[in-house]
N, C-alpha and C positions, 0 to 999 in steps of 0.2 A: 208351660206353667211352672212358676218357681216353687221350689220345694220348701217344706215347713218343718220346724222343730216345735213340738207342743208339749210343754210340761203339764203333767196332770197332778191334781191335788185331791187326795182321798180324805173325806171327812168321816169321822166316827165319834159319836157322843157329842153332837152339837157342832162346835167349830174346832174340835181337836183334829189335827192332821196326822194321818197314819200312813205307813208303808204297808204293802201287801206282798204276800208270796202265794202263788197259785190261787189268786182271788180271795185270800183270807188275810184280814188285817193282823199284823203281828208286832208292829213297833210304832209308838207315837214319836213324832219328830218336831212337834211344836204346835202353835196355834195358827188359825187361818190368817189373821191380820199380819202376823210375823212372816208367814210364807208368801203372802201376796206382795208385801214390800220387798222381800228378798228377790223374788222373780222379776219384779220391775227394775230393781237396781242392776240385775244381771242381763238387762236388755232382752227380756222375753217379749215377744210381740203378740202372743195369744196364749190362753190357758184353757184347760178343761178341768172343771170341778166335778168330782164324782161323790155323791152323797150316799155312803154305804148304809146309813141309818134307814133310808127310804127304799133301797134297792129291793125290788120284788114286792113292795107294799101295794095293797089294794086301794089304799086311800092316800092322797097326795096333799101335803101341806108344806110349802117351801118356807123354812124359818125366816122370819123378818131379820133376825140378827145376821144371817148369811147374806141376805140381800143388801142390807145397809153397809156391811163391810166391803162387799164387792164394789158398791157405788163409791165409797169413800176412798178406797185404797188404789184402784186401778182405772186407767182410761184406755185399756187395750181390749180387744175382743175376748170375751169369756163365754165358753159353752158350759152347759149343765147336763148332768146325767144323774138319775136316781129317782125312781118312783113315778116317772111320767107315764100315765096310763090312758090319757085321753087328750083330745084337741084342746079342751078347756084347760087342762094342766099345762100343756105346752104354751098356750097363749098367756097364761099367768106368768110364766118364766120370761117369755119374750117381752111382755109389757113391763116386767120389773127391771129389765135392762140386760138380760142375757142375749147373746147373739145367735145361739143355736142350742137346740135340745137334742139329746140322744135317747132313743127308746131301746129297750132290750126285752124285758118280760112282756110288755104289752104287745110287742111285735111277735114274739114267740107264740103267744096265745091267739093272736088275731092280726094277721098281716095288714088287713084293711085299715087298722087304726093309723097306720103311717099315711095312707091317702087322706084320711080325715085331718090329721095334723098338718100335712102339707097344704091342703086346701085352705086352712085357716091362717097359718103363719108363713106359708111359702116353702117351696122345696129347699131354698138356700138356707133356711133356718131349721130344717128337719134332718136329723141324722139317726142312724141306727148303729148300735154297738153289738157286735156278734162275738161272744166268747166261744172259743173252740179248743178242742183237744183231738188227739189221735188215739185210737184203740191200740192195744198191745199187739194185735195181729194184722194191722193194716196201716198203710201210710196215708190213707184218705182222711183229711181233716173233717171233723164232724162237729156240729153245733153242740155246745155244752150248756145245759140248763142249771145254773148255779143254785136255784131254789131247791132242787131235789138232788143235786150232785149227780145228774144223769147225763150220760153221753148219748146223744140222740142218734142211734144207728140209722134211723129212718130219715135223717135230715143232713145230708152232706153239706159242708160249708158253702161250696160254690153254688149249689142250687138255692140255698137260703140267701146268699148274697144277691143272686139274680132276682129272687123274689122281692128282696128289700128295695132294689132299684126300680123294679116294675111297679112297686107299690107307691113310689113317690119320694123315696129318700134322696136327698141332695148330696149326701156324703155318708160313707160307711167306714166304721172303725172295726178292724179285724184284730181281736185280742187273743193272743196265744196264752192260754191259762198255764200250761206247763212251764213256760218261760218266764212268767210273771215274777218279778223280784229276784231273778237268778243272776242278773248281770252277765250272763254267759253268751248272749247273742240273740238276735232276732231270728225269726223263722224264715231263713233264706230259701228253703225248699218251697215254701208257699209262693214266693215271688215267681218261680218258674211256672207254677200253675196259673197265676194271675196274668202272666205275660201271654199266655196262650188263649185267653178269652177276651171278649170285648166288653168292657164296662164303661158306661158313659158318665159316671160321676167320680169325684175324687175318692181315692181309697187311702186310708190311714192304717198303719199297723202298730201294734204294741205288744210288749212282753219280752223282756230279756236284754234290752239295750244297756251295755255296761261300759263301753269305750267309744270314742268318736268313730272308729272304724266300723262299728256295728251300724251306725247311722248312714255313713257313706255307702256301705255295701247294699243297704236297702234303697236309699234314695237315688242311686244311679239307675235303678230299674224304672222303665217308663210306666210301669203299672202302679207305682206308689207315689202319692203326692206328699205324704208327711209321716213322721214318726212321733208317737205319743210315748212319753216316758216319765217316770217318777223317781225311782230309787237312785239312778245315776246322779240326779241333781241334789239328793239329800246325803248320799254316802261317799261322793267323790268331789274333787275340786272342779269338775267340768260344769260349764254353764251353757245356756243356749248360744251365747256369743262365741265361746271357744269351739263348740261343735259346728256352728255355722261357718266359722273360719276354716276349719278342717275340711268340711265338705266343699267349700269354694276352692280350696287348694287342690281338690280332686277333680275340678272342672264341673262341679254341680252348681247350677244357678239356684241361689237361695233367696227366699223372701227375707227382707230386713225391716226392722222397725222404722 
């Protein structure tokens, strides 16, 4: 399966695009329409939009302005994350034109909601995003609940990952909170763990990619199908195209537009 580079766009305050550090918005870098056009010009072949305004919300309302901009500006697959709490919410997004939705809070609270979403929109359109951290006295990655800033000692990441897949997720994004926005490198130690378990769906990783070598180091692993990143595309000259070319020079088969 060819490997993927997936730029992410974080929204805050409507259609303002922001960067984050450790899952906390810290710098506005433009407007959504501008960022969508920029990524298309840079030969991006898929995008992930994360709506931080709705993250953890108990009620979902996908802004019409967001939907219309996505329809107008891009003709590539776009996934959505932020506030999806039910199968009905997921169907609203898919019917509006998004190709996949990611659940986080709803899955943390009730894993069976993933099965409900998958039954309605299909496993291929159902993703789960799992933010994680490590405690100071252990190397075991643990689920992190951003709503309460709580490291879930009772929920090791690998067990939660397996639960997400068993519940019907067609793709899982593993998000390293401590690396988020650092540009210092992806969680290579997690790759060794993933390579020792058998997961039947594509796995994406995020948090810390800052140079092309960070992408190739992760994508050469058979356990990972794609890397999600934001800051590198806003703060450096790198583009999906330049990173794709670097990875191909390292012998990695990459998906192309």
